[in-house]
C-alpha positions as CSV (number, residue, x, y, z in Angstrom):
1,M,15.9,-22.8,13.2
2,I,15.1,-20.5,10.3
3,T,16.3,-16.9,10.9
4,E,14.6,-13.8,9.6
5,P,15.4,-12.8,6.0
6,H,18.0,-10.0,5.9
7,K,18.5,-9.0,2.3
8,R,16.8,-5.7,1.4
9,I,15.5,-3.9,-1.7
10,P,18.0,-1.3,-3.0
11,A,17.2,2.4,-2.1
12,R,16.6,3.1,-5.8
13,G,13.6,0.8,-5.5
14,L,12.1,3.3,-3.0
15,L,12.6,6.1,-5.6
16,A,11.0,4.0,-8.3
17,W,8.0,3.2,-6.1
18,R,7.6,6.9,-5.3
19,I,7.6,7.8,-9.0
20,S,5.0,5.1,-9.6
21,G,2.9,6.6,-6.7
22,T,3.2,10.0,-8.4
23,I,1.9,8.5,-11.6
24,H,-0.9,6.8,-9.8
25,S,-1.9,10.1,-8.1
26,V,-2.6,11.8,-11.5
27,F,-6.2,10.5,-11.7
28,P,-7.2,11.7,-8.2
29,F,-5.6,15.0,-9.1
30,V,-7.8,15.3,-12.2
31,L,-10.9,14.4,-10.1
32,S,-10.0,17.0,-7.5
33,G,-9.5,19.6,-10.2
34,G,-12.9,18.7,-11.6
35,A,-14.6,19.1,-8.3
36,I,-12.9,22.5,-7.8
37,A,-14.0,23.6,-11.3
38,A,-17.5,22.4,-10.7
39,A,-17.6,24.2,-7.4
40,F,-16.8,27.5,-9.1
41,L,-19.0,26.8,-12.1
42,F,-22.1,25.8,-10.2
43,N,-21.6,28.0,-7.1
44,W,-21.2,25.1,-4.8
45,P,-20.3,25.8,-1.1
46,I,-16.6,26.7,-0.5
47,W,-16.1,23.7,1.7
48,V,-16.2,21.5,-1.5
49,I,-12.9,23.1,-2.6
50,G,-11.3,22.6,0.8
51,A,-12.5,19.0,1.0
52,S,-11.2,18.3,-2.5
53,L,-7.8,19.8,-1.8
54,M,-7.5,18.0,1.6
55,F,-8.5,14.6,0.0
56,Y,-6.0,15.0,-2.8
57,S,-3.2,16.2,-0.5
58,A,-3.8,13.3,1.9
59,Y,-4.0,10.7,-0.9
60,A,-0.9,12.0,-2.6
61,Y,1.1,12.0,0.6
62,L,0.1,8.5,1.4
63,V,0.7,7.1,-2.1
64,I,3.9,9.0,-2.8
65,M,5.7,9.2,0.5
66,T,4.2,6.9,3.2
67,F,3.3,3.7,1.5
68,P,6.5,3.3,-0.6
69,S,8.6,4.0,2.6
70,L,6.7,1.4,4.6
71,R,6.9,-1.1,1.8
72,W,10.7,-0.5,1.4
73,K,11.4,-0.8,5.1
74,R,9.5,-4.0,5.5
75,W,10.6,-5.9,2.3
76,R,13.1,-8.6,3.0
77,Y,14.1,-11.8,1.2
78,E,16.5,-14.6,1.6
79,V,17.4,-17.4,-0.8
80,R,18.6,-20.6,0.9
81,E,19.5,-24.0,-0.5
82,N,16.1,-25.5,0.2
83,E,13.7,-22.5,0.2
84,I,13.1,-18.9,-0.6
85,E,11.8,-16.7,2.2
86,L,9.9,-13.5,1.6
87,K,8.8,-11.0,4.2
88,H,6.7,-8.0,3.2
89,G,3.7,-5.9,4.0
90,M,2.9,-2.4,5.1
91,F,0.5,-3.0,8.1
92,I,0.2,-6.8,8.1
93,I,3.6,-8.5,7.7
94,K,3.5,-11.6,5.6
95,R,6.2,-14.2,5.7
96,T,6.3,-16.8,2.9
97,L,8.5,-19.9,2.5
98,V,8.7,-21.2,-1.0
99,P,10.3,-24.7,-1.1
100,M,12.8,-25.0,-4.0
101,I,11.2,-28.3,-5.0
102,R,8.0,-26.3,-5.8
103,V,9.7,-23.8,-8.1
104,Q,8.7,-24.3,-11.7
105,H,10.4,-21.3,-13.3
106,V,12.0,-18.0,-12.5
107,D,11.7,-14.8,-14.6
108,T,12.8,-11.2,-14.5
109,R,10.5,-8.4,-15.4
110,Q,11.3,-4.7,-16.0
111,G,8.9,-1.9,-16.7
112,P,10.0,1.6,-18.0
113,I,10.4,3.0,-14.5
114,L,12.5,0.1,-13.2
115,R,14.6,0.1,-16.4
116,K,15.4,3.8,-16.0
117,Y,16.9,3.1,-12.5
118,G,18.6,-0.1,-13.5
119,L,16.2,-2.3,-11.5
120,A,14.2,-5.5,-12.2
121,T,11.7,-7.7,-10.5
122,V,12.3,-11.4,-10.1
123,T,9.2,-13.6,-10.4
124,I,9.2,-17.1,-8.9
125,S,6.4,-19.4,-10.3
126,T,5.1,-22.4,-8.5
127,A,2.1,-24.6,-9.4
128,A,-0.1,-22.5,-7.0
129,T,1.0,-18.9,-7.5
130,V,3.7,-16.4,-8.5
131,H,5.9,-14.8,-5.9
132,E,7.9,-11.6,-6.6
133,I,11.0,-10.0,-5.3
134,P,10.6,-6.4,-6.6
135,A,13.1,-3.7,-7.6
136,L,16.4,-5.5,-7.4
137,D,19.5,-4.3,-9.2
138,V,19.5,-5.8,-12.7
139,G,22.7,-7.7,-12.2
140,E,21.5,-9.0,-8.8
141,A,18.2,-10.0,-10.3
142,E,19.8,-11.9,-13.1
143,E,22.2,-13.6,-10.7
144,L,19.3,-14.5,-8.4
145,R,17.2,-15.8,-11.3
146,F,20.1,-18.1,-12.4
147,F,20.9,-19.1,-8.8
148,I,17.2,-20.0,-7.9
149,S,16.9,-21.9,-11.2
150,K,20.0,-23.9,-10.4
151,L,18.9,-24.7,-6.9
152,A,15.4,-25.6,-8.2
153,R,16.9,-28.0,-10.7
154,A,19.1,-29.6,-8.0
155,A,16.1,-30.0,-5.7
156,D,14.1,-31.5,-8.6
157,D,17.0,-34.0,-9.3
158,D,17.0,-35.1,-5.7
159,V,13.4,-36.2,-5.9
């Protein structure tokens, strides 16, 4: 019987996702500001300003606070001798089992936000797709990359 995965993403991952959400909310902020400026410039009804502010506030709250929190609470992973199990999703929870025998290569990836907080993403490539374990501590990500690579080689040798 396979149990639920129990390893979690570090709390710094939540902070990195919130910063990323803040960056992603800049474009809607500019659009909202443009709508407000146009409302003043062209004497549009006052409700345009209110609607623009409400839209941006709701969008920013979702992208900066709600979605990263849900994503962080739901993300779990487990690396076992014969498979890697991933569990993630905000509203629809997806569980994925990746057999070690299907793993072709394992990489780590680090963007500027993750690097600032000492985090990295582990990518696991199979013939069909690429799976990710996001926002792990750099040391843990490197250990996991090496460990999965070692298990995948052992699984390949058994065939």
